[in-house]
ROFI-968843 format. One line per field, with one value per residue (C-alpha): x, y, z. Coordinates in Angstrom, 1 decimal, m for minus. Layout:
BEGIN
east = (X:...) $
north = (Y:...) $
up = (Z:...) $
//
This chain:
BEGIN
east = (3.1:4.8:3.5:6.5:5.7:2.1:3.1:5.5:2.9:0.3:3.0:3.9:0.2:0.0:2.9:0.8:m2.4:m1.3:m0.3:3.4:2.9:1.0:3.6:6.3:4.4:4.1:7.8:8.8:6.8:8.4:11.8:11.0:9.8:13.0:15.2:13.0:12.4:9.9:12.8:14.2:11.0:9.7:10.1:12.7:14.0:14.8:12.3:9.4:6.0:3.4:0.1:m2.5:m6.2:m8.5:m11.9:m12.1:m14.2:m17.3:m16.8:m15.4:m12.3:m9.1:m6.2:m3.0:m1.5:m3.9:m2.8:0.8:0.1:m0.6:2.4:4.1:2.0:2.5:1.2:0.9:m0.2:m2.0:m3.4:m7.0:m9.2:m9.1:m5.4:m4.8:m1.3:m2.8:m5.4:m2.8:m0.8:m3.8:m4.7:m1.1:m1.2:m4.5:m2.8:m0.2:m2.5:m2.7:1.2:1.2:m1.3:0.7:3.7:1.7:1.3:m1.5:m1.9:m3.5:m3.8:m4.3:m5.6:m6.8:m10.2:m13.5:m14.8:m17.5:m14.9:m12.7:m15.5:m15.9:m12.1:m12.5:m15.5:m14.0:m10.7:m12.3:m9.9:m10.0:m7.7:m8.3:m8.4:m8.4:m9.5:m7.1:m9.3:m7.3:m4.1:m3.0:m1.5:0.2:1.7:3.0:4.9:6.2:4.6:2.1:3.0:1.0:0.3:1.8:m0.5:0.7:0.1:m3.4:m3.9:m2.6:m5.0:m7.9:m6.8:m7.4:m10.8:m9.7:m10.8:m8.5:m10.1:m13.6:m12.2:m10.6:m13.4:m11.1:m12.3:m9.5:m6.7:m4.7:m2.5:m1.6:0.7:3.7:2.8:4.9:5.0:6.3:6.7:6.4:7.6:5.7:7.8:6.6:9.8:10.0:12.0:11.2:10.5:9.8:9.3:9.9:8.2:7.4:3.8:4.2:6.7:5.7:7.2:7.1:4.8:7.1:9.8:7.6:6.8:10.5:11.0:8.0:9.5:12.8:13.1:14.1:11.0:8.7:10.1) $
north = (18.4:15.1:12.6:13.4:17.1:16.5:14.3:16.9:19.6:17.5:16.6:20.2:21.0:17.8:19.2:22.3:20.5:17.5:18.0:17.6:14.7:12.7:13.5:12.1:8.9:8.4:9.1:6.7:4.0:4.6:4.5:1.2:m0.3:0.8:m0.9:m3.9:m7.3:m6.1:m4.4:m7.8:m9.6:m7.5:m9.2:m7.6:m7.6:m11.2:m12.8:m14.8:m13.1:m15.0:m15.9:m13.0:m14.1:m11.5:m9.8:m6.6:m3.6:m5.3:m8.5:m10.5:m12.7:m11.5:m13.8:m11.9:m15.1:m14.8:m11.3:m12.3:m14.6:m11.5:m9.4:m7.9:m6.5:m3.5:m4.3:m1.4:m1.9:1.0:1.5:2.4:5.0:7.0:7.7:11.0:9.9:6.7:8.7:10.9:7.8:6.0:9.1:9.3:5.7:6.4:9.3:7.0:3.9:4.4:4.2:1.1:m0.6:0.5:m1.2:m4.5:m4.5:m4.5:m2.5:m3.7:m1.9:m3.8:m2.6:m4.5:m2.7:m4.4:m4.5:m1.9:0.6:m0.3:0.5:3.9:4.5:3.5:5.8:8.7:8.6:7.5:4.5:2.3:m0.4:m3.4:m2.4:m5.5:m6.2:m8.2:m8.6:m10.4:m9.4:m12.9:m11.5:m8.5:m10.9:m13.2:m10.2:m9.5:m6.1:m6.2:m4.7:m4.6:m1.4:m0.6:0.7:4.3:4.1:2.9:5.9:8.2:6.7:7.2:10.8:10.8:9.1:6.0:2.6:0.3:m3.0:m1.7:m0.3:m3.7:m5.9:m7.7:m7.1:m6.5:m6.6:m3.4:m4.0:m2.3:m3.0:m1.0:1.1:m0.8:m1.0:m4.0:m4.8:m8.5:m9.9:m12.6:m15.3:m14.3:m12.6:m9.2:m6.9:m3.6:m3.1:0.1:m0.7:2.5:2.0:5.7:5.8:9.4:8.5:6.5:5.2:7.5:5.7:6.8:4.7:1.6:2.6:2.9:m0.7:m1.8:m0.3:m2.1:m4.3:m7.3:m7.1:m6.5:m9.5) $
up = (m8.7:m8.4:m5.7:m3.6:m3.7:m2.8:0.1:1.4:1.2:3.1:5.7:6.3:7.1:9.3:11.4:12.0:12.9:15.0:18.6:19.2:21.7:19.1:16.4:18.8:19.3:15.5:15.0:17.8:16.2:12.8:14.3:16.1:12.8:11.1:13.6:14.3:12.8:10.2:8.3:7.7:7.1:4.2:0.8:m1.4:m5.0:m6.1:m3.8:m5.2:m4.8:m2.7:m4.3:m4.2:m4.5:m3.0:m3.4:m5.3:m4.5:m6.1:m4.2:m7.2:m6.7:m8.4:m8.9:m9.5:m10.9:m13.8:m14.4:m14.4:m17.4:m19.4:m18.2:m15.1:m12.2:m10.0:m6.5:m4.0:m0.4:1.3:4.8:4.0:2.4:5.7:5.1:3.1:2.1:0.6:m1.4:m2.9:m3.9:m5.4:m7.5:m8.7:m9.9:m11.6:m13.5:m15.0:m15.4:m19.3:m19.4:m17.2:m19.5:m22.5:m21.0:m21.0:m17.3:m14.7:m11.5:m8.2:m4.9:m1.6:1.8:4.9:4.7:4.1:0.4:1.2:2.3:m0.6:m2.9:m1.3:m1.9:m5.6:m6.1:m4.2:m6.3:m9.6:m9.8:m12.9:m11.6:m9.3:m5.6:m3.4:0.1:2.3:5.4:8.1:6.2:5.1:1.9:3.7:6.2:3.4:2.1:5.6:5.8:8.7:12.1:15.3:17.2:20.5:23.3:22.8:19.1:19.7:21.9:19.1:16.6:19.0:19.0:15.2:15.8:14.0:15.1:13.0:14.0:13.0:9.7:8.9:10.1:12.5:16.1:18.6:16.0:15.8:12.8:9.4:6.5:5.6:2.6:0.1:m3.7:m5.7:m9.4:m10.1:m13.4:m15.4:m13.8:m10.3:m9.1:m7.4:m9.6:m7.7:m4.1:m2.1:1.5:3.6:7.0:7.2:6.0:5.0:2.2:m0.8:m4.0:m7.0:m9.4:m12.2:m10.7:m11.1:m14.6:m15.4:m14.3:m16.4:m19.6:m19.3:m22.4:m20.4:m18.3:m21.2:m23.1) $
//
């Protein structure tokens, strides 16, 4: 199945399992994001990509600027290893990693989780690309992706037994990034951007691959 089909299948089951009141809270928040300021703050095609220097799952610093000297980079932001939609997405990227590498590109995934939790995500999904830890979400904010929770959204996540500040190592801060995917060319410009604020929808990795295989980008 394609990633879109896998996401749709999981979502159908989610509707069966999750109480209607909690579903309504999640949907209200998505609608608020869609009509709010974040929709205008997220970086888009043609923008310059901010610097990305973060620790990977093993605690080593990774500078995406160094990767860009070798070729374009796919950067995908995900919410955390606790998110089933994120794990489906990460595994879908792993499946096409050989094709991304063959196109002369690199792939990095970024979440606000602590490196130890990031390592668990890497091991669980057998990921062979860089998975970076954006504790404090400085990079996510530089891309305009980070949103704060409303009080009712906090209550909904408590219903899922999810303590986001604890997961992210940021006491008291209830915030997550939009699950966005970018392709950055060697010059540092964004040439592809998928920034749907509905965390249940994700870019199709094959769309990013199509961008990478354009002759103009590979040159």
